[in-house]
C-alpha positions in Angstrom: 10.4 30.1 17.3 7.1 29.7 19.0 6.9 26.3 20.6 3.3 24.7 22.5 3.7 21.3 23.9 1.1 19.5 26.0 0.7 16.5 27.8 -2.0 16.7 30.2 -1.9 13.2 30.8 -1.0 12.2 34.7 1.3 9.3 34.8 1.4 7.1 37.7 4.9 4.9 37.2 5.9 2.2 39.6 5.7 -1.5 40.4 2.5 -2.4 41.9 1.0 1.1 40.0 -1.5 -1.4 38.4 -3.9 -1.4 41.7 -4.7 2.1 41.4 -6.9 1.7 38.4 -10.0 1.7 40.7 -9.8 5.1 42.7 -7.9 6.4 39.1 -11.1 5.2 37.4 -13.8 6.6 39.8 -12.5 10.0 39.0 -13.2 9.9 35.9 -16.4 7.7 35.1 -19.1 5.1 36.1 -19.1 2.5 33.7 -15.8 1.3 32.2 -15.4 0.1 28.8 -11.9 -2.3 29.3 -10.0 -2.5 26.0 -8.0 -5.5 25.7 -6.9 -9.4 23.9 -6.8 -13.0 25.4 -3.6 -13.1 26.6 -5.0 -10.5 29.3 -7.5 -12.6 30.7 -4.9 -15.7 30.3 -2.3 -14.3 32.7 -4.8 -13.0 35.5 -4.3 -9.3 34.8 -7.7 -8.6 33.7 -9.5 -10.2 36.4 -6.9 -7.9 39.2 -8.5 -5.0 37.0 -11.8 -5.6 37.0 -11.5 -6.6 40.8 -10.1 -3.4 41.8 -12.8 -1.2 39.4 -15.5 -2.9 41.3 -14.1 -2.8 44.5 -14.4 1.6 43.9 -17.6 0.7 42.2 -17.0 1.7 39.0 -19.0 -1.0 36.3 -17.0 -2.7 33.7 -17.3 -4.2 30.2 -14.5 -6.3 28.8 -13.9 -5.6 24.9 -11.4 -8.6 24.5 -11.4 -9.1 20.5 -8.0 -6.8 19.7 -5.8 -8.5 17.4 -2.2 -7.5 16.0 -2.3 -4.5 13.3 -5.6 -3.3 15.1 -8.4 -3.4 12.6 -11.2 -0.9 11.8 -13.8 -3.3 12.1 -13.2 -5.0 15.4 -12.5 -0.8 16.2 -16.0 -0.3 14.7 -17.6 -3.7 16.7 -16.0 -2.1 19.8 -17.4 1.5 19.4 -21.0 0.1 18.9 -20.8 -1.9 22.2 -19.7 1.3 23.9 -22.5 3.4 22.3 -25.3 0.9 23.0 -23.9 0.2 26.6 -22.7 4.0 27.2 -19.9 3.7 28.1 -18.5 7.1 30.1 -14.8 6.0 31.0 -12.5 3.6 28.1 -9.4 1.8 29.5 -6.8 -0.1 26.8 -4.9 -2.6 28.6 -2.1 -4.5 26.9 0.2 -3.4 24.4 0.2 -0.6 21.2 -2.6 -2.5 19.6 -5.0 -2.5 22.5 -4.2 0.7 24.0 -4.4 2.3 20.0 -7.8 -0.1 19.9 -9.1 2.5 23.0 -8.6 5.4 21.9 -10.0 4.3 18.3 -13.3 2.8 20.2 -13.4 6.3 22.0 -13.4 8.1 19.3 -16.0 6.1 17.6 -17.8 5.6 20.3 -18.7 9.8 20.5 -19.9 9.5 16.6 -21.8 6.7 14.4 -19.5 6.7 11.3 -16.7 4.2 10.9 -12.9 5.9 12.7 -11.7 5.6 9.2 -13.8 8.6 8.4 -11.6 10.9 10.7 -8.1 9.7 9.1 -8.2 12.7 6.4 -10.9 14.6 8.8 -9.7 14.9 12.6 -11.8 18.1 12.3 -15.2 16.0 12.1 -15.1 14.5 15.8 -18.0 16.8 17.1 -18.8 14.1 20.1 -18.1 14.0 23.4 -15.2 11.8 23.4 -15.0 9.6 26.5 -11.8 10.3 28.4 -9.6 7.5 28.5 -7.0 5.5 31.2 -4.3 3.7 29.1 -2.4 1.1 31.1 0.8 -0.7 29.2 1.5 -4.0 29.6 4.6 -4.1 27.8 7.4 -1.5 27.3 7.4 -0.9 23.0 4.5 1.6 21.5 4.5 4.4 23.9 0.6 5.2 23.1 -0.1 5.5 26.7 1.7 9.5 25.9 0.3 10.5 22.9 -2.9 10.8 20.9 -2.1 8.7 18.0 -3.6 5.2 17.1 -2.3 3.1 14.2 -5.4 1.2 12.3 -5.5 -1.2 9.4 -8.2 -0.9 6.9 -7.8 -4.9 6.1 -9.8 -5.0 2.9 -7.5 -2.2 1.3 -4.5 -3.7 3.7 -4.3 0.1 4.4 -2.3 1.0 7.6 -2.4 4.4 8.8 -2.2 6.7 11.5 -5.1 8.7 13.4 -4.1 11.6 15.0 -4.3 15.0 15.8 -7.8 15.2 18.0 -6.7 16.5 21.6 -9.8 14.4 23.3 -7.6 10.9 22.3 -4.8 12.1 24.7 -5.0 9.6 27.6 -6.5 11.7 31.8 -4.2 9.2 32.9 -1.7 6.8 32.3 -0.6 3.9 34.8 2.8 2.4 33.7 3.4 -0.9 36.1 7.0 -2.3 35.1 6.0 -5.7 37.2 3.2 -6.2 34.4 5.9 -6.3 32.0 7.4 -9.3 33.2 4.8 -11.5 31.9 5.9 -10.4 27.5 7.6 -13.1 26.1 10.9 -13.4 25.7 10.7 -12.2 21.4 7.5 -9.6 22.3 10.3 -8.3 24.5 12.8 -8.2 21.9 10.7 -6.4 19.4 8.4 -4.5 22.0 11.9 -2.5 22.9 13.4 -2.2 19.0 10.6 -0.3 18.8 11.4 1.6 21.4 14.9 2.2 20.0 13.4 3.3 16.3 10.8 6.1 18.0 14.2 7.9 18.3 16.2 6.8 16.0 13.9 7.8 13.0 13.4 11.4 13.7 16.7 11.9 15.3 18.4 10.7 11.8 16.1 12.7 10.0 16.0 15.6 11.3 17.3 18.5 9.5 17.6 21.2 12.1 18.8 19.3 15.3 18.5 21.3 18.8 20.9 20.1 21.9 17.9 19.0 24.4 16.2 17.2 21.7 19.1 15.7 20.9 19.7 14.4 24.3 16.7 13.2 25.3 16.6 10.9 22.0 19.9 9.9 22.8 19.4 8.6 26.4 16.2 7.1 25.4 18.5 4.5 22.4 21.3 3.8 25.1 18.6 3.1 28.0 17.5 0.6 25.2 21.0 -0.9 24.3 22.0 -1.3 27.8 19.4 -2.7 29.4 17.4 -4.9 26.2 20.4 -7.2 27.1 20.2 -7.5 30.2 16.4 -8.6 29.8 17.5 -11.0 27.4 19.6 -12.2 29.5 17.3 -12.3 32.7 13.9 -12.3 31.5 13.1 -11.4 35.6 15.3 -7.8 35.2 12.5 -5.6 37.0 14.8 -3.0 37.3 16.2 -2.9 33.6 12.2 -3.9 32.3 11.9 -0.4 34.3 14.3 1.3 32.8 12.9 0.2 29.2 9.3 1.0 30.4 10.4 4.8 31.2 12.0 4.8 27.6 8.6 3.6 26.0 6.9 6.0 27.7 9.0 8.8 26.8 10.2 7.8 23.4 7.0 8.0 21.4 5.6 11.6 23.8 5.9 14.7 22.8 8.4 14.9 25.3 10.9 13.4 23.3 10.8 16.8 21.3 11.4 18.7 24.1 14.1 21.5 22.6 12.7 21.6 19.4 14.0 19.3 17.3 12.3 17.5 14.4 12.9 14.9 12.2 10.0 11.9 10.9 9.1 8.6 11.4 9.6 7.3 7.7 10.8 3.4 8.7 7.9 3.0 10.4 5.8 4.4 7.0 7.6 1.7 5.6 7.1 -0.5 7.9 3.4 0.3 7.9 2.6 -0.5 5.1 4.7 -3.8 5.5 2.0 -4.8 8.4 -0.9 -3.8 7.0 -0.4 -6.3 4.1 1.5 -9.4 5.5 0.4 -8.9 9.6 3.8 -9.2 10.6 4.8 -7.8 14.1 5.5 -4.7 14.0 8.9 -4.6 15.8 10.2 -7.7 13.5 9.5 -5.2 10.5 11.1 -2.8 11.2 14.2 -4.5 12.3 14.7 -6.0 9.1 13.9 -2.6 7.4 15.9 -0.4 9.4 19.8 -1.1 7.8 18.5 -0.4 4.6 16.1 2.8 5.3 19.8 4.1 7.1 21.8 3.5 3.8 19.2 4.6 1.8 19.9 8.3 2.3 23.4 8.4 4.9 25.2 10.6 2.3 22.9 13.3 3.2 22.9 12.8 6.4 26.8 12.1 7.5 26.8 14.1 10.8 23.4 12.2 12.3 25.6 8.9 11.4 28.6 9.7 13.2 26.6 11.4 16.2 24.8 7.9 16.3 27.9 6.3 16.3 29.6 8.4 18.4 27.1 9.0 21.1 24.6 6.2 21.6 27.3 3.3 20.5 31.1 4.6 21.2 31.3 3.7 17.9 32.3 5.4 14.6 30.1 3.8 12.3 26.3 4.5 13.3 25.0 1.9 10.5 27.3 -0.7 11.5 27.1 -0.5 15.1 23.3 -0.6 14.9 24.1 -3.8 12.7 26.0 -5.0 15.3 23.1 -4.3 18.0 20.4 -5.9 16.0 22.9 -9.2 16.0 23.9 -9.1 19.4 19.6 -8.7 20.3 19.0 -11.8 17.7 16.9 -8.9 16.0 19.5 -9.2 13.0 16.2 -10.3 11.0 15.5 -10.5 7.1 12.0 -10.0 5.5 12.6 -12.7 4.3 12.4 -14.8 7.2 9.2 -13.0 7.9 7.6 -14.6 5.4 7.5 -11.7 2.7 8.0 -12.3 -0.8 10.1 -10.4 -2.8 7.7 -10.4 -5.9 5.8 -7.8 -3.9 8.4 -5.4 -3.9 6.5 -2.9 -6.1 3.3 -3.2 -5.0 4.3 -2.9 -1.0 5.6 0.6 -2.1 2.8 1.5 -3.8 0.7 0.7 -0.6 3.3 2.9 1.1 2.7 5.9 -1.4 -0.7 5.3 0.0 -0.8 5.2 3.1 1.9 7.3 4.5 1.5 10.6 3.6 4.8 11.9 5.9 6.7 11.1 2.9 7.6 13.8 2.0 9.2 14.9 4.9 12.2 12.4 3.7 15.7 13.7 3.6 15.3 12.1 -0.2 13.2 11.7 -2.4 11.2 8.1 -1.4 8.9 7.2 -4.4 8.3 4.0 -5.3 11.3 3.0 -6.6 13.1 3.8 -3.5 11.1 2.5 -1.1 10.8 -0.2 -3.6 14.6 -0.3 -3.4 14.5 -0.3 0.8 12.1 -3.5 0.7 14.5 -5.6 -1.9 17.4 -4.6 0.1 16.3 -6.1 3.1 15.6 -9.5 1.6 
């Protein structure tokens, strides 16, 4: 089997590393767009980044209109500004929404069409994409080390991943665990559970597991299981937040597939349709869906569920252990608690089919009826 894995991002990891943004940016461009959202200005981090850029003579334009579940319309607006301002560097500063928007804005600035055009036609991205620097402010999406960006077309409620374009890989990722100390309590939990799902989903759906890949994924999951409760107990636990930052970065990168393991993220596919429709927090949606998603195919992957229980939780039943973990961190959520409506299950299932071309890689058939059942079982 021929395997090719390219990870071309330079990683600066450690407390205080955000202070290096000026010198890293100066190596890549002269006029940067900082893509973020208003909260980052309120906590003082944006001013710190802008000062570091100015000290190294890098001009900066701030685009701070990013919203959760970022909209294509917002991204297109940012791309138009980037073209007008002749931006030659894009800096994502924030959680997954900001980093995904930074990728999409960089892509959109390379042409004149909506970034949505590249969803099914990534090869049409022929313009020069400005280099990207990513600065995650929370442990969660791991968007700093991959080429994917999840965007929502709000008019149709279709939420899909954009990927397969090498230029969206960041040139530099600055991962400073000290920044994550500012993340609110619930967002810390929701982001960390997203880390867990990034690896538990491919781990369970993998039909040809490999020892190295399993080891990486099991370690990432164990890090969440071990360190998230510590952060919940003490939000200023910098050691625990550091380990969660490492897990976040690795979990959604190509490094998590070293060893040739496979698998797919179909619970994410279901959640994307949900948050694209209701605009709920991604990690909350995953927490509500995961147990029912697991139970929908546990009979055809019994060995994987046993491995999950034994190797991650030290227990016999992987599903029960996951549910107990959700209870322990206060994330055993139900869709009804999130404002979802039971009568919408079939409509959301149909939206999932439209939004998620990778459903066919799931171990069992995920048609509209099967998906609707998972949604109903999650209420």
